C-alpha positions, -999 to 999 in steps of 0.1 A, spaced: 378 -252 288 373 -222 265 339 -215 251 333 -216 213 331 -178 212 364 -175 230 380 -199 206 368 -180 176 381 -148 192 416 -164 196 416 -176 160 407 -141 148 436 -126 168 459 -153 154 448 -145 118 453 -108 124 488 -114 138 498 -135 108 485 -109 83 503 -82 102 535 -101 101 531 -108 63 522 -72 57 554 -59 73 576 -84 53 562 -75 18 532 -52 20 531 -41 -17 532 -76 -30 506 -92 -7 482 -63 -11 488 -61 -49 454 -59 -67 472 -71 -99 487 -101 -82 453 -108 -67 437 -107 -102 465 -129 -116 455 -154 -89 418 -152 -100 429 -158 -136 449 -188 -123 417 -202 -107 397 -194 -139 421 -215 -160 418 -244 -135 380 -242 -136 381 -245 -174 398 -279 -171 434 -267 -176 464 -274 -154 498 -258 -153 529 -278 -162 566 -269 -166 587 -289 -190 625 -290 -187 638 -290 -223 675 -289 -212 682 -256 -227 649 -240 -215 621 -245 -191 587 -239 -207 556 -233 -186 522 -239 -202 486 -247 -195 474 -281 -208 441 -300 -206 437 -318 -173 436 -356 -176 400 -369 -175 392 -406 -179 365 -413 -204 366 -378 -219 369 -379 -257 399 -360 -270 392 -328 -289 413 -311 -317 444 -295 -301 448 -257 -303 479 -238 -292 474 -201 -282 506 -180 -283 506 -146 -265 524 -114 -274 543 -89 -253 515 -75 -232 517 -98 -201 516 -136 -201 494 -165 -212 468 -159 -186 463 -122 -191 462 -123 -229 439 -153 -234 414 -149 -205 386 -141 -229 392 -171 -251 396 -201 -227 359 -204 -219 344 -205 -254 373 -222 -272 378 -249 -245 343 -262 -254 355 -273 -289 393 -277 -284 419 -291 -261 438 -259 -253 476 -256 -249 486 -221 -237 524 -216 -232 543 -188 -217 569 -177 -243 605 -180 -231 613 -151 -207 576 -145 -200 556 -157 -171 573 -188 -156 593 -198 -187 631 -195 -184 662 -202 -205 699 -199 -201 704 -197 -238 716 -165 -255 694 -171 -285 667 -143 -287 654 -152 -322 618 -160 -332 631 -193 -345 642 -202 -309 608 -193 -295 591 -214 -321 614 -244 -316 608 -243 -278 570 -245 -282 573 -271 -309 595 -292 -287 572 -288 -257 542 -300 -277 563 -330 -289 572 -338 -253 535 -337 -244 528 -363 -272 506 -339 -293 512 -349 -329 488 -326 -347 475 -292 -337 465 -258 -349 481 -226 -336 468 -191 -329 493 -162 -323 488 -125 -316 513 -97 -323 548 -111 -313 531 -144 -308 518 -142 -344 555 -140 -356 562 -171 -335 532 -190 -348 543 -183 -384 578 -196 -377 563 -227 -361 541 -234 -392 570 -230 -417 598 -245 -396 601 -268 -366 564 -277 -364 556 -276 -401 545 -313 -401 525 -309 -369 506 -276 -375 474 -281 -394 460 -246 -395 472 -211 -384 454 -180 -372 475 -148 -370 462 -118 -351 477 -84 -359 513 -94 -366 534 -74 -392 550 -105 -406 558 -91 -441 577 -61 -426 613 -61 -436 639 -52 -409 643 -18 -426 606 -12 -424 605 -23 -388 633 2 -380 614 29 -398 583 21 -377 605 24 -346 620 57 -357 586 72 -361 579 66 -324 606 92 -316 615 71 -286 629 37 -277 604 10 -286 614 -9 -255 601 20 -234 568 18 -253 563 -20 -251 581 -25 -217 569 5 -197 586 15 -165 562 41 -152 525 47 -150 525 73 -179 543 49 -203 518 21 -194 488 44 -200 503 54 -233 507 17 -243 470 11 -233 459 40 -255 479 27 -285 467 -9 -280 430 -4 -276 406 16 -297 382 21 -268 407 25 -241 400 36 -205 402 73 -200 418 71 -166 433 45 -144 448 52 -109 486 56 -111 492 32 -82 473 5 -101 493 10 -133 526 9 -113 513 -23 -96 509 -39 -130 544 -29 -140 559 -44 -109 540 -77 -114 543 -81 -152 574 -62 -164 601 -63 -137 611 -100 -141 634 -108 -170 631 -73 -184 666 -73 -199 658 -106 -218 625 -92 -231 643 -61 -243 668 -82 -262 639 -101 -278 625 -68 -291 658 -56 -304 663 -89 -323 628 -85 -338 636 -50 -350 670 -61 -364 659 -92 -382 621 -91 -386 606 -125 -393 642 -135 -402 633 -154 -434 644 -143 -468 624 -147 -489 593 -151 -466 578 -184 -475 541 -191 -483 526 -213 -457 512 -247 -468 485 -245 -441 452 -227 -444 456 -194 -425 431 -170 -409 443 -134 -406 424 -113 -380 430 -75 -377 415 -45 -361 407 -16 -384 419 9 -358 452 -9 -351 478 17 -341 507 -7 -337 506 -26 -370 483 -6 -393 456 -23 -414 476 -22 -448 500 -48 -433 470 -72 -430 463 -68 -468 500 -72 -475 501 -105 -456 469 -117 -472 483 -111 -507 515 -128 -498 498 -160 -485 474 -161 -514 444 -183 -519 450 -204 -487 445 -174 -465 414 -156 -453 414 -120 -440 388 -108 -415 388 -71 -404 371 -63 -371 354 -29 -370 363 -5 -342 391 -27 -328 427 -19 -320 458 -40 -316 444 -59 -286 414 -71 -305 411 -104 -286 404 -83 -255 382 -57 -272 362 -80 -294 365 -115 -276 331 -128 -289 339 -120 -325 375 -133 -323 363 -165 -307 336 -171 -332 359 -165 -362 386 -187 -349 361 -215 -340 343 -212 -374 376 -212 -393 390 -242 -376 358 -262 -376 352 -256 -414 387 -266 -423 385 -297 -400 353 -308 -415 367 -305 -450 373 -341 -464 410 -349 -469 423 -345 -504 432 -378 -519 456 -375 -549 441 -389 -580 463 -404 -607 459 -386 -639 446 -407 -668 473 -414 -693 466 -404 -729 454 -433 -748 446 -428 -785 431 -463 -786 404 -457 -759 369 -457 -772 349 -424 -767 318 -426 -745 284 -428 -761 277 -392 -772 253 -374 -796 266 -372 -831 277 -335 -829 294 -340 -796 312 -372 -808 326 -354 -839 339 -325 -818 353 -348 -791 372 -369 -815 386 -339 -833 397 -322 -800 413 -355 -787 432 -360 -820 450 -326 -814 464 -340 -781 484 -315 -760 482 -287 -787 444 -283 -785 423 -267 -811 407 -232 -816 369 -230 -819 371 -213 -853 392 -243 -866 366 -267 -852 338 -250 -871 358 -249 -903 369 -286 -901 336 -301 -890 312 -278 -910 290 -276 -879 270 -244 -873 281 -220 -846 252 -226 -822 257 -264 -825 294 -261 -817 288 -238 -787 261 -261 -773 282 -293 -778 313 -277 -762 293 -268 -731 279 -303 -729 314 -319 -732 328 -296 -705 300 -305 -681 308 -342 -687 344 -334 -678 356 -347 -712 373 -315 -724 387 -283 -709 395 -248 -721 431 -236 -718 448 -202 -723 472 -198 -753 499 -174 -742 505 -164 -778 469 -153 -783 449 -150 -751 417 -140 -770 416 -173 -788 396 -200 -769 415 -233 -771 399 -266 -761 418 -298 -752 409 -333 -739 412 -335 -701 437 -364 -706 464 -340 -718 484 -312 -702 490 -282 -725 523 -282 -744 549 -255 -738 539 -239 -770 504 -234 -756 510 -228 -719 543 -210 -721 560 -237 -700 568 -238 -663 571 -200 -659 535 -194 -667 504 -198 -645 469 -195 -660 483 -180 -691 503 -152 -673 540 -150 -666 544 -160 -629 567 -131 -620 563 -137 -582 575 -172 -585 604 -161 -607 615 -133 -583 614 -157 -553 635 -182 -572 660 -156 -583 665 -144 -547 669 -180 -534 694 -189 -561 715 -158 -555 713 -163 -517 725 -200 -519 753 -191 -544 765 -164 -520 763 -187 -490 781 -216 -508 808 -192 -524 812 -217 -552 781 -237 -563 770 -261 -590 734 -263 -603 730 -295 -583 741 -277 -551 717 -249 -557 688 -272 -565 695 -293 -534 696 -262 -511 663 -249 -525 646 -283 -520 659 -285 -484 647 -250 -475 611 -260 -481 603 -223 -490 588 -231 -524 552 -241 -523 555 -261 -555 583 -284 -566 612 -266 -584 629 -285 -612 666 -286 -620 658 -271 -654 640 -241 -638 670 -235 -615 694 -237 -645 673 -211 -664 672 -187 -635 710 -191 -628 717 -184 -665 695 -153 -663 714 -141 -632 746 -146 -652 732 -125 -680 723 -98 -655 760 -100 -643 749 -108 -607 768 -140 -608 797 -155 -628 797 -187 -647 830 -205 -643 846 -239 -650 861 -255 -620 899 -261 -618 895 -285 -589 920 -265 -568 920 -236 -543 884 -222 -541 872 -249 -565 886 -277 -544 851 -290 -535 839 -291 -572 851 -317 -597 876 -303 -622 860 -292 -655 825 -289 -641 805 -257 -646 799 -237 -614 788 -203 -603 799 -176 -578 786 -142 -568 800 -113 -588 793 -89 -559 825 -70 -550 843 -84 -580 856 -65 -610 851 -85 -642 877 -86 -669 874 -61 -697 860 -77 -729 853 -65 -764 818 -54 -775 812 -84 -798 824 -109 -772 798 -97 -747 768 -104 -769 742 -120 -747 730 -145 -773 760 -167 -766 748 -178 -732 711 -173 -735 692 -204 -722 663 -197 -747 684 -191 -779 669 -222 -796 634 -208 -792 643 -172 -804 625 -162 -836 616 -129 -851 579 -133 -846 579 -155 -815 573 -148 -778 611 -149 -774 625 -125 -801 653 -100 -807 626 -74 -809 616 -79 -773 649 -91 -757 659 -66 -730 695 -80 -730 699 -75 -767 686 -39 -765 710 -32 -737 739 -46 -757 730 -25 -788 723 5 -766 694 16 -787 656 12 -788 639 -5 -817 
């Protein structure tokens, strides 16, 4: 019988023999430090209560890390982390899983063609990536969640929030993603590199990878052994390289692939490094301006493109703070506006306030100027000022902007909405012409007319409503006014359907529209081309009004002279 020492010796010899055999079969792989660290990250994810799953969606297999089932553990808010091009889910979010898993149930997918996610589909669009993650979350039974995306993953997160997961995504955090870049601007960015972008973002040798590290990090390592860099390339970039390259080319060709780019309904956090050398900081301000009041921009000092790796503590704190604040916000319950009631009794008020309140309420949706109040009531200036402040604090009256004279302060009872004469109508916001809304609506109307070839007002309105791009409801009258303006600008043609040939889908005699692009219109006389004949605002046109021949650009163009 062998002694214990002899048995241990035999086991050592057996272990050495097995290692020697494995070394000869695939030495570079088994001795890969990068593969070893990848395994360590795998263990780290497991220790944080995550487990790997692969979902077969039919057209794709999506691999992702999900919370491990634990009986009795209360469920936390769900948070999806979407990685970019630099590796896979484990490598890009290693600094976030610990802190964020304490407050959230984390779902961390590998994008299609990254990590262990696969697809036989030829679709390389951002929309496809977004729909795959949205479908995976649906399969997992997660009805509501927030999403964080970095770089390419930020594009995907944006597409999820506006498209396939719009009803499921509660909040969005976008890290260093040039979403507002047009395809032309993306191509300009690529041209400035003076080399193929695929070689930059999908390096094939140690020098290229070191260059990518310098571009991605502000405080980058000065030197890394070439064999370690090559090891990383072998582990991270060899598999599905062609598919990744096609994803990049599609991004450069189409950008976010939305025209116009919608404004998200969700609260959005924008995180950016002030030293970002991939997507420069001005792109962060551009996205912030586009998303408007529901977005918040945080710029991290001395951080580059890979800010979640360079500044993990700050990134984690800002994400957690943003999501917790918005989660703790009480849900907005729509309140029914009180209907104007001239018979309702005013509340008990001091004499001066009662006189002013009754006067303001009697003017209904036209409101009344402060100077007129003083003249009609005979009250002193200081008494009127004090009474108006008191009535506003009691939420009985409000001040509104008169578009005809913005210096005049108009007051109105809170029961009424300003008339068109006061507010300027649906094209004005806070007393100013909403040019951004008008431009977006113009683009959408023109796009749908070009897509439909022949379109009625009802067709255009239905397409706009179905697209869900507009943040506010767009009325049929607004669409009609925009379409008529497009006709005045000769970008489209207004026609009457004949019911045959290209008009076969439109009832005979019905007014419809088609794009004038590439068409040569018939020659008409100077008088017959006067714009007043088809102006949608002709009934409101007066010499001293907001709409006037003196200010009409179409009329000046027709006359070919300046007043």
